[in-house]
N, C-alpha and C positions, 0 to 999 in steps of 0.2 A: 761483350754478356760472356762471360766464363762457364760454363756445366757443370759448378757450385752452386752459384750464384743465381745462376738461372733456376735446378732447384728445388734452391729454396725462397726466388721470386713467386715460382708456381706452388710449393705450399703454404707462401704467409696470402695468396689472393682463393685457395683452398677451402684453409679454413675460415677467412672471412664474411666468403658465398656461405660455411655450412652453417657458422653463425650469423649472419644474416637470416636464410631461411628458420634457424629453431627463431630469432627475434618473431617472421612474422607468422608463422601459427604456433604465438604463448595460446593455453588452454584461457579461452571463457568463463568463470565465471556466473555462474543462472541463480538467482534471487527472487523469493516470496516473502509481503506481504503478511500471508495465510498463516494462523501458528500452527507445530508442529501437531499432532495426532498422539505424541505423548507429552502434552503442555497440558497441567495441570486443567479446566476450565470451571468458575466460576462456581460458586454449588450455591442452590434456590438463594439459603439463609444468605446469601453478601448479593442476593441479586440484586439490581432498585427495581422497585417494584413486588416482589417477593410472588413472582407467578400472577401475579395481574393482568399480563396480555395470552394465560395463556389459551390456545384452543387460536388465538385469531388469527389470520392472515398480513404475515408483512411482505413487503415490493422492496429490496435496495439496486434504482438507481433513476437513470442515469447518472450519473459520477462526470464533472466539467472539472480538467486539470487545466492550469498553466498552459502556451504549447509551447515554454523554451523547456520541459518536463515531458513534457509530450509524447517523452518519443522511448527507444529500446532501450540504451543506454540509459547506466544511472547519469544523476548530473549533482557535477558538485561545485560551492560558491571558493575561487583564490584569493579576492578581495571583493572590498564596494564595486566595479561593474567590468568582470572577466571570471567566465564560468568555464569548466573541464568536462566534456566528456569523457567517460572512462570504458570506453572500448572493449577493454575485456572486460566490465564488469555490465551484465546488464539486466539486466525484469527478468524472467519466466514466459511474463508473459503482456499483454502491452500493459501500460500501470491504471490506468481507466477501470481494467477487470482488476487487478490485484490493488484497490481501492475497493474497490464493492465487495470481492472478496471475500478480506480485510474484516470492508464491516459486516454485512451479513453472520459472519463466523462473532463479529465479539458479541449483538441481536442475540446470539442463538443460544448464548452465554450466560450470560445478564438477566434474557427470561423464557426463560424456562418452561418451555411448552407452547410454544407459540410458531409457526409454522414462516420462516425467513427463507426467501427464497431471491435469484437475480430478476431484476425484470423483466427481461429478455425468455425466464424459463418457462417452457406454456406455467408450470406452477404458480405462478403470480397473477397469473388469466382475473383469478375471483378476489386476489389480498386488500384484506380489507383497508387498508394503511399503508403507507405509496413516500417511501423516502427518495428524495435528491441530495446530492452533495454536488457545490461550489467547493473544489478543493481551491482559495485562494493563497496561497505562497507553499512548498513544497525545497524546502533549499538547506542544503548538507554542508560544513564545513568541515572538513577532515580534521580525525582527533579532540573536533571542540563540540559541535552538536548537530541536529537535527532538529527542524519550525515545522512546525504543521500551522494552516490556521485554515480550518473550511465553516464556509455556512449549512448551512444544513433547514430546510423545508418539510417537514411532516401534514400528511394530504389524511384525510382520514377519512369516515361515508357517515360520519355524524356534522348533521349540523355547524358543527362549529366552523370558522376557518380558517384554513392552513396553520402553521402549526411553524415557525418560524428561531430558528437557535444560529447557536456561532459556535464553533468550541476552537484552540488555543494550546499547544504543545510544545511543548519544547524536550525533549529530552542526551541528555549526554551521549556522545562515540564513545563509546570505553577502547581505547586502544587510537591507534593513528593505522592501524591500517585499511585500506577503503574496504575491506570484507565484511568491514562493525559495521558499515553504516544502517544497510537493512535491518538489522536486528531494532535497532535507536528507530528508522524509521517506526517498523509492525509499533512495536513498543506506543508512538508516539498515537497510529490509523485504534489500538487497541483504545489508549482516556480516549477519543471523536465518538468510540459506536460504547462508550459509557455513556458517555452524554448522552447517545441520543435517546438510548434505552431508559434512562430512569425520565428523557419526557415521558414517552411515549409510553411507560409504564402509569404517570403521573397525569392520562390524556385520556377522556373517559372512553368506557369500550362498543365498540361501532361494532354494528349487528347486518350490517348488509354489506358485500360485496361492494367493493368502489367503480362508478360510472367509467 
């Protein structure tokens, strides 16, 4: 092999190696379901119950999610039986924690004055209302929509039996980029929290800490 050809071959090999290194170190993007601090909160006038839950303690959790999405990567559907893990698009924390915090944030917005905490927090020990969420569907199709289906139960310190309910939300994914999936899920979870807030506001006011 002549020297010029050897030089060209070596140069091409180095270029390929550099491209491979760049591809292997692609920047990861991290997402949250929690609204930005700059997102306007719902006003007291539009809240379901209009301050009916003021002063009560609410604990959010536990949250259960399907195993297929219980991972750090965003999971998307490519067909009826195929899913992809988006290695470069990840949740900022475990999905169950993201959902719990999104629900808690929504309840604070819709139930002004309520003391909302996650069930694992010390502030939730004496909560009068406890909310458990079971996510049965958490699907995303890039460029189309996300679908969330949730079963939830509300246990109060009043004598009444736990209240069970369900929510279903479908939100469009604006644009074709994977970065639009998380905002769509955030909007869907906001709808779930609104349903739960309305149910809590309609319940008899609890008077003592949950056992």
